[in-house]
Every structure is written in structure tokens, then in C-alpha cells.
ZAMARGU-4260 file (C-alpha; in steps of 0.2 Angstrom, whole numbers, plus 5000, padded with zeros to 4 digits):
<rodrens>
0) 5501/5641/5593 | 5497/5645/5575 | 5481/5636/5574 | 5474/5644/5590 | 5480/5661/5583
5) 5470/5657/5567 | 5454/5653/5577 | 5456/5669/5587 | 5459/5679/5572 | 5443/5672/5565
10) 5433/5677/5580 | 5438/5695/5578 | 5431/5697/5561 | 5413/5702/5563 | 5400/5695/5551
15) 5412/5681/5545 | 5401/5665/5543 | 5416/5655/5541 | 5426/5644/5549 | 5444/5459/5514
20) 5436/5455/5496 | 5436/5454/5477 | 5435/5468/5465 | 5430/5461/5448 | 5437/5477/5439
25) 5454/5476/5448 | 5467/5464/5443 | 5479/5460/5456 | 5494/5472/5454 | 5509/5465/5446
30) 5524/5460/5457 | 5535/5473/5450 | 5524/5488/5455 | 5516/5482/5471 | 5530/5480/5482
35) 5540/5494/5491 | 5556/5498/5482 | 5571/5489/5487 | 5585/5499/5495 | 5597/5503/5482
40) 5614/5512/5482 | 5609/5530/5482 | 5616/5547/5489 | 5617/5547/5507 | 5602/5554/5516
45) 5604/5571/5524 | 5608/5569/5543 | 5596/5576/5556 | 5602/5585/5572 | 5600/5577/5588
50) 5592/5592/5596 | 5576/5589/5587 | 5574/5574/5600 | 5572/5586/5614 | 5553/5588/5616
55) 5554/5605/5625 | 5572/5610/5620 | 5573/5628/5616 | 5581/5626/5599 | 5569/5612/5594
60) 5554/5623/5599 | 5560/5638/5590 | 5563/5627/5574 | 5545/5619/5576 | 5537/5636/5578
65) 5546/5643/5563 | 5540/5628/5552 | 5522/5630/5560 | 5521/5648/5555 | 5528/5645/5538
70) 5514/5631/5535 | 5500/5641/5543 | 5504/5657/5533 | 5498/5649/5517 | 5480/5646/5525
75) 5477/5659/5538 | 5473/5673/5525 | 5461/5661/5515 | 5444/5666/5518 | 5437/5649/5514
80) 5448/5641/5527 | 5443/5653/5540 | 5424/5651/5536 | 5427/5632/5537 | 5435/5634/5554
85) 5421/5643/5561 | 5408/5631/5553 | 5417/5616/5561 | 5418/5625/5578 | 5399/5628/5578
90) 5397/5609/5575 | 5408/5605/5589 | 5400/5617/5601 | 5382/5615/5596 | 5370/5614/5610
95) 5360/5600/5603 | 5374/5587/5603 | 5370/5571/5612 | 5377/5572/5629 | 5386/5555/5632
100) 5383/5549/5649 | 5388/5536/5662 | 5377/5530/5677 | 5383/5529/5695 | 5373/5529/5711
105) 5356/5533/5702 | 5363/5548/5693 | 5370/5551/5676 | 5386/5560/5673 | 5393/5570/5658
110) 5408/5580/5653 | 5403/5594/5641 | 5412/5608/5631 | 5404/5623/5622 | 5409/5640/5617
115) 5407/5646/5635 | 5417/5632/5642 | 5431/5627/5630 | 5440/5616/5643 | 5423/5609/5648
120) 5412/5606/5664 | 5409/5590/5673 | 5391/5589/5677 | 5377/5577/5683 | 5358/5576/5683
125) 5344/5563/5687 | 5337/5550/5676 | 5321/5559/5675 | 5329/5575/5670 | 5340/5567/5657
130) 5326/5558/5649 | 5316/5574/5648 | 5328/5582/5636 | 5324/5569/5623 | 5324/5567/5608
135) 5335/5579/5599 | 5331/5598/5600 | 5337/5608/5615 | 5323/5612/5628 | 5314/5629/5626
140) 5317/5641/5640 | 5299/5640/5646 | 5299/5621/5646 | 5297/5614/5664 | 5303/5597/5659
145) 5320/5604/5652 | 5335/5595/5657 | 5344/5602/5672 | 5362/5599/5675 | 5372/5601/5691
150) 5389/5607/5687 | 5402/5598/5698 | 5418/5605/5691 | 5422/5619/5679 | 5438/5614/5671
155) 5441/5632/5664 | 5440/5639/5682 | 5451/5625/5689 | 5464/5629/5676 | 5464/5647/5680
160) 5465/5643/5699 | 5480/5631/5697 | 5489/5640/5683 | 5491/5624/5672 | 5484/5619/5655
165) 5473/5606/5662 | 5464/5593/5651 | 5450/5581/5656 | 5454/5563/5656 | 5439/5555/5666
170) 5431/5552/5683 | 5426/5536/5693 | 5412/5539/5704 | 5411/5528/5720 | 5397/5516/5719
175) 5398/5506/5735 | 5398/5510/5753 | 5392/5525/5764 | 5401/5537/5752 | 5393/5530/5736
180) 5388/5545/5725 | 5397/5557/5736 | 5415/5554/5731 | 5424/5552/5714 | 5442/5550/5708
185) 5445/5564/5694 | 5459/5562/5682 | 5467/5577/5673 | 5482/5579/5662 | 5494/5594/5657
190) 5488/5599/5640 | 5482/5581/5635 | 5497/5570/5638 | 5495/5552/5643 | 5503/5556/5659
195) 5489/5560/5672 | 5486/5565/5690 | 5471/5559/5700 | 5463/5567/5715 | 5448/5562/5726
200) 5434/5574/5723 | 5419/5578/5735 | 5403/5578/5725 | 5393/5587/5738 | 5405/5601/5742
205) 5411/5601/5724 | 5430/5602/5728 | 5446/5592/5728 | 5451/5584/5744 | 5468/5588/5751
210) 5480/5575/5757 | 5479/5581/5774 | 5460/5577/5774 | 5464/5559/5769 | 5460/5562/5751
215) 5467/5549/5738 | 5480/5556/5726 | 5491/5550/5712 | 5504/5562/5705 | 5508/5565/5687
220) 5513/5549/5679 | 5507/5535/5667 | 5500/5525/5681 | 5481/5523/5687 | 5472/5526/5703
225) 5455/5517/5704 | 5443/5513/5718 | 5445/5497/5728 | 5431/5487/5735 | 5425/5501/5746
230) 5428/5520/5748 | 5442/5517/5760 | 5454/5508/5748 | 5461/5512/5731 | 5472/5502/5719
235) 5487/5512/5714 | 5500/5509/5700 | 5513/5523/5698 | 5531/5528/5697 | 5537/5522/5714
240) 5555/5526/5711 | 5570/5516/5704 | 5566/5501/5694 | 5547/5503/5695 | 5544/5508/5677
245) 5545/5497/5662 | 5555/5500/5646 | 5540/5508/5640 | 5539/5520/5654 | 5524/5512/5662
250) 5522/5505/5680 | 5527/5488/5683 | 5520/5487/5701 | 5502/5490/5708 | 5498/5492/5727
255) 5482/5493/5738 | 5481/5510/5747 | 5471/5513/5762 | 5464/5530/5766 | 5477/5540/5775
260) 5491/5528/5771 | 5507/5533/5762 | 5510/5524/5746 | 5527/5517/5753 | 5517/5508/5767
265) 5503/5501/5755 | 5501/5482/5751 | 5510/5476/5736 | 5498/5467/5725 | 5508/5463/5710
270) 5525/5466/5702 | 5528/5463/5684 | 5544/5455/5678 | 5559/5467/5674 | 5555/5467/5655
275) 5536/5468/5657 | 5527/5482/5648 | 5514/5486/5661 | 5506/5479/5677 | 5490/5485/5686
280) 5476/5480/5698 | 5458/5483/5697 | 5441/5480/5705 | 5426/5474/5695 | 5408/5480/5697
285) 5405/5466/5710 | 5420/5470/5721 | 5432/5457/5716 | 5451/5461/5714 | 5460/5457/5698
290) 5479/5458/5694 | 5486/5460/5677 | 5504/5459/5670 | 5507/5463/5651 | 5523/5456/5644
295) 5519/5464/5627 | 5505/5466/5616 | 5496/5449/5615 | 5505/5443/5631 | 5494/5446/5646
300) 5492/5436/5662 | 5477/5439/5674 | 5475/5433/5692 | 5460/5434/5704 | 5465/5439/5721
305) 5453/5433/5735 | 5448/5445/5749 | 5456/5435/5762 | 5473/5433/5753 | 5489/5437/5762
310) 5497/5452/5754 | 5514/5459/5759 | 5515/5477/5763 | 5528/5491/5766 | 5543/5498/5757
315) 5555/5484/5760 | 5542/5471/5752 | 5540/5484/5737 | 5559/5486/5734 | 5562/5467/5736
320) 5549/5464/5723 | 5555/5477/5711 | 5573/5471/5713 | 5569/5454/5707 | 5569/5450/5688
325) 5554/5439/5689 | 5535/5441/5691 | 5528/5442/5709 | 5510/5440/5715 | 5503/5434/5732
330) 5503/5415/5735 | 5484/5415/5737 | 5481/5423/5719 | 5473/5411/5706 | 5479/5414/5688
335) 5465/5413/5675 | 5470/5398/5664 | 5469/5405/5646 | 5482/5409/5632 | 5491/5424/5635
340) 5485/5432/5619 | 5466/5430/5624 | 5455/5443/5631 | 5447/5439/5648 | 5430/5446/5654
345) 5420/5443/5669 | 5401/5444/5673 | 5393/5441/5690 | 5395/5422/5689 | 5403/5419/5672
350) 5420/5420/5664 | 5423/5424/5646 | 5438/5420/5635 | 5440/5427/5618 | 5454/5418/5608
355) 5467/5425/5596 | 5475/5408/5593 | 5470/5390/5594 | 5468/5382/5611 | 5466/5364/5617
360) 5459/5362/5634 | 5450/5347/5642 | 5452/5337/5626 | 5444/5349/5614 | 5451/5361/5602
365) 5445/5379/5600 | 5449/5391/5586 | 5455/5409/5585 | 5440/5422/5586 | 5429/5411/5597
370) 5422/5417/5612 | 5421/5404/5626 | 5411/5405/5642 | 5412/5395/5659 | 5405/5397/5677
375) 5418/5408/5685 | 5418/5399/5702 | 5421/5382/5694 | 5434/5388/5683 | 5444/5396/5697
380) 5443/5379/5706 | 5450/5370/5691 | 5435/5363/5683 | 5436/5363/5664 | 5421/5354/5658
385) 5409/5368/5658 | 5416/5378/5644 | 5404/5383/5631 | 5406/5391/5613 | 5396/5407/5614
390) 5402/5414/5598 | 5411/5407/5583 | 5418/5418/5569 | 5413/5415/5550 | 5423/5420/5535
395) 5414/5437/5536 | 5409/5440/5554 | 5420/5443/5570 | 5416/5447/5588 | 5421/5466/5590
400) 5416/5468/5609 | 5406/5460/5623 | 5398/5468/5639 | 5390/5460/5654 | 5374/5467/5661
405) 5368/5459/5678 | 5361/5443/5669 | 5366/5444/5651 | 5381/5445/5639 | 5379/5457/5625
410) 5390/5455/5610 | 5394/5468/5596 | 5397/5458/5580 | 5405/5465/5564 | 5397/5456/5549
415) 5408/5462/5534 | 5412/5477/5545 | 5394/5482/5549 | 5388/5481/5566 | 5375/5471/5575
420) 5370/5466/5592 | 5367/5449/5600 | 5361/5445/5618 | 5368/5429/5626 | 5358/5423/5641
425) 5366/5410/5653 | 5356/5395/5657 | 5353/5400/5675 | 5342/5414/5670 | 5329/5403/5661
430) 5332/5384/5665 | 5317/5383/5677 | 5305/5390/5664 | 5290/5379/5662 | 5289/5369/5645
435) 5308/5369/5642 | 5315/5352/5639 | 5327/5346/5651 | 5341/5343/5638 | 5339/5361/5632
440) 5341/5369/5650 | 5359/5369/5650 | 5360/5379/5633 | 5363/5397/5632 | 5350/5407/5623
445) 5354/5420/5609 | 5343/5435/5603 | 5347/5448/5590 | 5343/5466/5593 | 5335/5473/5577
450) 5342/5490/5573 | 5339/5490/5554 | 5327/5504/5556 | 5341/5516/5562 | 5349/5516/5545
455) 5343/5523/5528 | 5337/5511/5515 | 5341/5513/5497 | 5327/5522/5486 | 5319/5512/5472
460) 5330/5522/5460 | 5345/5517/5469 | 5340/5499/5470 | 5336/5499/5452 | 5353/5505/5446
465) 5365/5494/5437 | 5374/5484/5449 | 5393/5487/5452 | 5402/5470/5453 | 5414/5478/5465
470) 5401/5481/5478 | 5397/5470/5493 | 5380/5464/5498 | 5370/5479/5491 | 5355/5486/5500
475) 5361/5481/5518 | 5361/5494/5531 | 5379/5500/5535 | 5379/5504/5554 | 5391/5506/5568
480) 5382/5500/5584 | 5388/5500/5602 | 5381/5494/5618 | 5385/5499/5635 | 5378/5492/5651
485) 5370/5506/5662 | 5374/5498/5678 | 5380/5480/5676 | 5381/5476/5695 | 5362/5475/5697
490) 5352/5480/5682 | 5349/5473/5664 | 5348/5490/5656 | 5358/5495/5641 | 5363/5511/5632
495) 5363/5507/5613 | 5370/5519/5600 | 5368/5518/5581 | 5374/5528/5567 | 5379/5527/5549
500) 5390/5537/5537 | 5375/5549/5533 | 5364/5544/5548 | 5367/5555/5564 | 5368/5545/5580
505) 5353/5539/5590 | 5355/5535/5608 | 5342/5522/5615 | 5339/5515/5632 | 5334/5497/5632
510) 5329/5484/5645 | 5333/5465/5643 | 5320/5453/5650 | 5325/5437/5660 | 5326/5427/5644
515) 5337/5440/5635 | 5323/5449/5624 | 5323/5467/5622 | 5308/5477/5630 | 5305/5495/5634
520) 5317/5502/5621 | 5315/5521/5620 | 5325/5535/5611 | 5334/5546/5624 | 5343/5557/5611
525) 5344/5559/5592 | 5357/5570/5585 | 5351/5582/5571 | 5360/5582/5554 | 5377/5592/5554
530) 5380/5592/5536 | 5370/5592/5519 | 5370/5574/5515 | 5357/5575/5500 | 5363/5565/5486
535) 5378/5558/5496 | 5378/5539/5493 | 5387/5526/5503 | 5394/5510/5496 | 5407/5496/5501
540) 5418/5489/5488 | 5433/5477/5487 | 5451/5479/5480 | 5463/5465/5477 | 5479/5466/5486
545) 5496/5460/5479 | 5494/5442/5486 | 5476/5441/5480 | 5468/5445/5497 | 5452/5454/5495
550) 5451/5471/5504 | 5436/5480/5508 | 5433/5499/5508 | 5419/5511/5511 | 5415/5525/5499
555) 5405/5540/5503 | 5401/5555/5491 | 5390/5562/5478 | 5393/5553/5461 | 5399/5564/5448
560) 5394/5563/5429 | 5394/5545/5425 | 5402/5539/5441 | 5396/5523/5450 | 5381/5525/5461
565) 5381/5517/5478 | 5367/5518/5491 | 5364/5528/5506 | 5367/5520/5523 | 5358/5505/5517
570) 5374/5503/5507 | 5383/5487/5505 | 5395/5475/5514 | 5402/5457/5513 | 5416/5447/5505
575) 5409/5438/5490 | 5417/5424/5481 | 5432/5429/5470 | 5427/5436/5453 | 5436/5438/5437
580) 5450/5450/5438 | 5454/5463/5425 | 5436/5466/5419 | 5433/5483/5411 | 5429/5498/5423
585) 5412/5499/5429 | 5413/5518/5429 | 5415/5521/5410 | 5412/5540/5408 | 5414/5544/5425
590) 5422/5561/5430 | 5436/5558/5443 | 5437/5570/5457 | 5446/5575/5473 | 5446/5560/5485
595) 5452/5558/5503 | 5457/5540/5508 | 5459/5536/5526 | 5468/5521/5533 | 5475/5514/5550
600) 5479/5496/5549 | 5486/5492/5566 | 5483/5485/5583 | 5467/5475/5577 | 5457/5492/5577
605) 5442/5491/5565 | 5437/5505/5553 | 5418/5504/5555 | 5404/5515/5548 | 5401/5530/5559
610) 5394/5548/5557 | 5408/5560/5554 | 5400/5578/5553 | 5417/5587/5552 | 5422/5577/5537
615) 5404/5579/5530 | 5405/5598/5531 | 5423/5600/5526 | 5424/5587/5512 | 5408/5580/5507
620) 5398/5596/5505 | 5412/5603/5494 | 5410/5589/5482 | 5424/5577/5488 | 5423/5558/5490
625) 5428/5551/5506 | 5435/5533/5507 | 5440/5522/5522 | 5451/5507/5519 | 5449/5491/5530
630) 5467/5484/5527 | 5475/5470/5536 | 5482/5475/5553 | 5465/5480/5558 | 5452/5469/5567
635) 5438/5469/5554 | 5439/5450/5551 | 5447/5445/5568 | 5464/5440/5574 | 5470/5432/5558
640) 5466/5448/5549 | 5476/5458/5562 | 5491/5446/5563 | 5492/5445/5544 | 5498/5464/5544
645) 5510/5463/5559 | 5529/5462/5561 | 5537/5455/5546 | 5521/5455/5537 | 5518/5474/5539
650) 5521/5476/5520 | 5504/5468/5517 | 5496/5483/5525 | 5504/5495/5513 | 5500/5483/5499
655) 5481/5483/5504 | 5481/5502/5505 | 5489/5503/5488 | 5476/5491/5481 | 5462/5502/5487
660) 5470/5517/5479 | 5472/5508/5462 | 5454/5502/5463 | 5448/5520/5465 | 5458/5525/5451
665) 5453/5511/5440 | 5435/5513/5443 | 5436/5531/5439 | 5432/5538/5456 | 5448/5548/5456
670) 5465/5550/5447 | 5482/5548/5455 | 5484/5567/5456 | 5467/5570/5464 | 5470/5556/5478
675) 5476/5561/5495 | 5479/5549/5509 | 5477/5553/5527 | 5481/5543/5543 | 5484/5547/5562
680) 5496/5538/5574 | 5499/5521/5566 | 5489/5527/5552 | 5502/5541/5550 | 5514/5528/5547
685) 5503/5521/5534 | 5502/5538/5525 | 5521/5540/5526 | 5523/5522/5519 | 5511/5527/5504
690) 5521/5543/5501 | 5538/5534/5500 | 5533/5517/5493 | 5520/5522/5480 | 5521/5541/5477
695) 5515/5538/5459 | 5497/5533/5466 | 5494/5549/5476 | 5493/5568/5475 | 5497/5571/5493
700) 5498/5564/5510 | 5493/5569/5528 | 5501/5561/5543 | 5495/5566/5561 | 5505/5561/5577
705) 5514/5549/5565 | 5526/5535/5569 | 5539/5537/5555 | 5556/5531/5561 | 5555/5512/5563
710) 5574/5511/5567 | 5572/5521/5583 | 5554/5519/5588 | 5556/5506/5602 | 5568/5518/5611
715) 5556/5533/5610 | 5543/5535/5624 | 5530/5520/5624 | 5537/5512/5608 | 5545/5497/5617
720) 5527/5490/5618 | 5524/5489/5600 | 5538/5477/5594 | 5525/5463/5591 | 5515/5475/5579
725) 5529/5483/5569 | 5544/5472/5572 | 5560/5474/5581 | 5573/5485/5573 | 5587/5477/5584
730) 5584/5460/5575 | 5593/5461/5559 | 5580/5450/5550 | 5566/5461/5556 | 5575/5476/5551
735) 5578/5470/5534 | 5560/5469/5531 | 5556/5486/5541 | 5569/5497/5533 | 5560/5499/5516
740) 5544/5503/5525 | 5552/5516/5537 | 5547/5533/5529 | 5561/5542/5537 | 5574/5529/5529
745) 5565/5526/5512 | 5566/5543/5505 | 5577/5543/5489 | 5587/5559/5485 | 5582/5565/5468
750) 5565/5556/5468 | 5549/5566/5466 | 5536/5565/5480 | 5519/5573/5482 | 5517/5586/5496
755) 5516/5580/5514 | 5508/5588/5529 | 5514/5583/5546 | 5505/5587/5562 | 5511/5583/5579
760) 5511/5590/5597 | 5525/5595/5609 | 5514/5587/5623 | 5513/5570/5614 | 5521/5558/5626
765) 5515/5542/5617 | 5522/5545/5599 | 5537/5556/5601 | 5536/5572/5591 | 5554/5568/5585
770) 5546/5557/5572 | 5538/5571/5563 | 5551/5584/5566 | 5565/5573/5559 | 5554/5568/5543
775) 5551/5587/5540 | 5569/5591/5543 | 5575/5578/5530 | 5562/5582/5517 | 5566/5600/5518
780) 5585/5596/5516 | 5580/5586/5500 | 5570/5601/5493 | 5554/5592/5495 | 5536/5600/5498
785) 5532/5597/5517 | 5520/5606/5528 | 5524/5605/5547 | 5512/5610/5561 | 5517/5607/5579
790) 5504/5611/5593 | 5511/5615/5610 | 5497/5605/5619 | 5484/5592/5614 | 5495/5577/5618
795) 5493/5562/5606 | 5475/5567/5601 | 5483/5583/5595 | 5468/5594/5601 | 5464/5600/5618
800) 5449/5612/5614 | 5436/5613/5601 | 5443/5629/5593 | 5460/5619/5591 | 5451/5604/5584
805) 5441/5614/5571 | 5456/5623/5565 | 5466/5607/5563 | 5452/5598/5554 | 5450/5613/5543
810) 5468/5613/5539 | 5469/5595/5535 | 5454/5596/5523 | 5460/5613/5515 | 5477/5605/5512
815) 5470/5590/5505 | 5459/5600/5493 | 5473/5610/5487 | 5484/5595/5484 | 5470/5586/5475
820) 5465/5600/5464 | 5482/5608/5460 | 5492/5592/5456 | 5477/5587/5445 | 5477/5603/5435
825) 5496/5602/5433 | 5494/5584/5427 | 5481/5589/5414
</rodrens>
């Protein structure tokens, strides 16, 4: 594994300290240079051998290893690359990182990696001990209040014991019954794959329970094993044999397994239709059982299963259900009436429904993006008059997440892609308060949580600087905030985390009062700065896409001579009214420089402000500018923003990304030769699309775990579940719009392309490594510049240990810097 070898080589060198919106200055691009090139009669593309499809085929692995060695040989003797790798690993292994924790049975749990434990240790401590370690510095050896951790599982030792390349996936500690806090279900994988195995773990004896002891187990598969309502039952979805897996390779049947019972004898809770993508069962914090079947992305049905429901059991019942084409649930199960595209949530007594499409119910119409709430019991019994609108989106704001505490609903709202928190309190919590008017008692209360103090505000000099008409709402804090219920079953405590592009994360514990106000907020941890952010300015701008849509993007970096001045994390954000396109560049006299542009644009995933210490150390400290685009296909502005970039509208994502590139070039931030694009997974597809559709705009591209062959993706691993996102290549009309965007097919023999770096993993069982292999093979056959690195482990994430992640991150930024500077020098 070349990256691992590079990291190892470094450690043996003593003394080495190594390693949505309008842009006044951007006219909408012309139709003739904004759209992907139409397929034309051209020389036939070089064929790719079928053996590259075999993930662990001997010939394919030999080819991948040879290409990886070729690529890495250009970096492993570079002292700057080696120093950067070491610097990044020190950040990843630093002892004063914030230990992210979850609470269970009055203890807090954390999974931790460091130089001594590269695979990690699972550990726990008491609340008092965890709080004693605040705020940010590691405790002194003589400090009696130092945090004390009890190590439950050493994954490095377990790896040696089993002789397997184990990677941590997660653990679920039992929270109810006599075994609460004494048992857990621990999930691991082989090398970071999506396929996992789960085994019951004794927390007191610190060991896995054998099946002969009645321990719960799930073999390696893409299914799940979770606790039922008590410690004697589990809910299992798995590969149960013939017909039990969906076209995407995911389970289509879920069963309730009792302690000591064989899976073949378990109760059959739900069986999805033969074309369903995945089917599962789960138990909520209050002990209720829920069933779910997903026919595709945006097509989900949910049922509540009463405790006294009659449920068939045994192998005959299971096989009979799997043999049927249709969906099968117990007769007593009650389906939650809601659009199949909606997201369903439950609290102790309330149901929430977040809409992605218009919905009419009980004579009223509700719009996409709305969050609706209703008393759960009444809804289950068919009453529809208690539905309340808890959140309604605006042109700039969208509900990103919602989490219940015992008595409150906490919303994370994106307001022009910056986060804020709102607490919604149901009327039952305060309706009896003295002094409340009777007419108001049925209304939910709403409180904002003020986190503006967590972000840097612009200095007087920055505030007095000449305004840039492309910026959005200058001076407003740009934050990523998250809220997580500590123990939603019976408390109103929250973990609140906040960070910005140059502001390290702060972890706070807060308590909500009966009326939803915050009290007792205290800082548990505050991470130190990991890179030199002095002079780094943060701003948010807008570009104009081909159809006139305003596309926001974040810009982080030190202004060069004459370049536009943004702000710190008190940056900018918002979608102002359209301004006159074609205005002169705001950055007259600027000195363009190396710029790394990141994008994703799929699955409704939002690109929000967050502290990125590795990018800060590897790119910003070196003088580069980092840019993150918020294209359509993402979730920054709600369902409409996402859907506008899916299926036959996928070209809009590419147009948005290209518009951001043009904006950066037009504003003088960078030049085409100095601009490198980067994306991972679906973002890897976007990087490949930029390479093949708009090579004139960039100096290089980096694609991690990329989806590149749109003709075959539905037949590779879990690709079948993404049809609604990227289109159906088996539909001739869909394929007509998809082919120009499929990087593997859009290459044109004889055309010049900037260099491409492809990174993938043999162990990626989500996006098949054949995507990257075939692209690299074809580009090499065409005589094009392409680097290729394939890890042997790491799965879809691409990295299993910090040394591997540090080496990969260093490679990405070293490649980007070379591409940005070499092509720029050549162009000059």
C-alpha cells in the first residue's frame, strides 16, 4: 500500500519535522460555452478490459498496484510532501482533540485513535470525569481532576487476536432492563467496508459473548442488528439466503430475534417488495417498534408495530414472504400516513413530518420544506385536525435537521447556508402556566439559541473595506452548528457544537427549561487552533449559472495583492436580489493564485461552514485559496434545490460548478491554469464532469471514490438505489441526457485535458473501484495525464487509520499545488 509505505518511510527519518445567488460581476455564461459538449462523431474510445471489474482479481490488483506505485513515486521522495504528511498525522493524533461522546446508562462513551492506538480504543468515563477535562488543554499528570477513561475494547489488540483488518463502525449500549449499561452491540468491518458484522459485548468483563452463551450476532453483511425493547430481543436485517437481498445488495427482510434463538426461527416483522431497495426494523428511545421499507431514494413507507401485534415466525413464514413480489407487514401494523418522500420523526408523544413535495390533508395544503407536527397517538388513530406547521422555509432558510429531547424539539436551520438553532416546545409543556391566555395555550413556543459569540466578528478595518457586490450579507457569523440530545428518553440536555472555517469547534452542554429556554450552558471542550489562520479571511459570494440561478460559494484564504478582502468567520451569507450582470471585476489589480474548489452536489447534502484543520495546514498555510461551492443537487435551500439537480436535470449541477469557477477567474481570485477541482463519491463524479465538460476552466482535477461510468453504475454494488439521483441509463431518454455527463464516455480522443488524480479503495463496496480503474485505463490509452492510487483497505471513506488519512490528504494537496502552479507557469 503505497501511501502506508510513504508514511512508514517518513517515521524512519529521524529529525524530519514533516509530514444560490447573484454575482454583480459575473454575467450569465453564454449558451455556447455553458453546456456540456454534445456527442459528436469521433474516433472510437479505447476499450477497457473486463478483468478490471473484479475487485480482488489477481490481474486487476497487479494493475492497480503498478499504477499506484507509478503515481506515488513522484511524491514519496519529496521532502515537502513527507513533512506535510507528518504534520497532518500529528493533527489527527493530537491528544487535545475533542473526544466526541454519546451518553448511555449514566456514562459517556468515546472511540479514540492516536499514535499508540492507530485502529482505536472504545472507552467510557463518568459525567464528572468527562467534565473535569474541559475546556481544551490536556490535563496535567498531577491534576487530580484529570479525565479518567476506562478502555473497553482495544481494536488493535482485537485485530491481532482475530487476524483480520478490523475497522470500527459503532456500538449501541443497552439502555433499558436489568442489563442496561452492561451489554452493547459492537459493529466492525473488514478494512472499512460497508458490510459489517455485529456481536454482543459484555461491558463488565470486556469481551465478546460467544453464540453458545446466548450472545447476539450478525455475520458480515450490509444488514443491521440493533436492540429491541429490552435486553432479550434484537431486531435483525440480514442476508437470509435466496431472494432476501434487494437489487442494491441490501436486506429486504427484518426479523425480531430473541436471546438464544436461531435467525431461522425468528419473528418476521417486515418483508419489502421484490424491487425494494432496503427494509429494516428499529426501536426508538421510548421502546416502540418501527418498520421501514424503501422503494428508492425519496420513496419510503413507515409503520408502527404495536407491542401486542400478531407476528408470524419461523422459516416457512420467512420464505413465503420472500417469495412474494409484494410488501408484507403484520396485519396489526399501522402505517404512518405521509407522502413517501417525507422524513418521519417521533418524540415521546409527538410525530413530525418534513415534506419534500406538496401535500394536501384534512382540507389544507402544505408546501415542500415544511415541518409538520401532530400528537402521535391521535395521528395513529386517524385524527388529522391536530397538524401544526412547526417550520416553514423561506427563500433563504431551510430546515437541515431536527432532534427530540424528552420535552422539546430542537431544529437546525440553514439560513443562507449558515447554521442556527431553534427550540420548539409543544403546548403540553406550558399550557397550564399562570398568566397565559387560553387562546395561546394550544400554540407551540419557539426560542432561538444564541451562538453568535462562537464565531469571529470582522475587525473595524475589515468592516470599513470597500464592499464587494458579489458578497452575501457581510458581517454575519458563518457557523456550522449541531445539536444532539444527550438522553432523549428522559432528559432535556443537549450537546451543542459550533465551528467556523477559521474557528475551532466548541462543545457545549446545555439544559432546556420547561418552556424551552436555554439555561446552564457550559463549555465542555474547546479545540485549539490547528493551523495558522492569521490573515485568513472568509467570505461568501454568488455566481450566476447558465439558467440565471444564483449559486453561493464560500471563499477562504489570505488575500493577495489587490485581491478582494472578505472577513473572518463573521463572513457573509445570503441571496440578495439580482444585480446587474457584466459589471467590471471587483478585484482589479488582484494577483490570482492557486485555488482548490470543492463540490458535491447530490443527495440533498449541504456544504456548510466547518473547521477543516487538514486543509488549513496543507493548503491555506501555503498561501492557497480554498473554495466550497453550494451547487444544486445539494440541500442548502431545501428540496427544490436538491431536485433541481437530479436525474435529467443533473447538468444543472455541472453548470453551477462551472459558474463558480468562472466567477473566481473573473474576480481575479485565480486563473484557469491555477484552479483545481476536488470532489469525493458523488463529488468525484462532479470533478470528472468538470474535467470532461469544461477542461478549459481548470488546471487539474481530483476525484476520490468516484462514480464515473453512468452507463453501468446501476449494475455495480449499491448503484441501483441511486436511479432517482443520477437517472436510469436503461431508459433511452434518460441516457440521452446522461451520456454527455458520464466522464468515462465523454472523453474525446485528441482533445487536451488537465491532469486528473483518481483515488479509490479495493475495499470500497459502495462505489465500485471499477469506476476509477476504467477511467484511468482509458485515459492512459489516450495518452492523457492521470494519476491513480488504490488503497487495499479503507472502504468508501478511503482511509482506515490516521497515517493513511494523513498521507492521502497530503497527496491530494501536493498534487493540487503542482497542477495549479505548473500549468500556470506554462500558460504564462
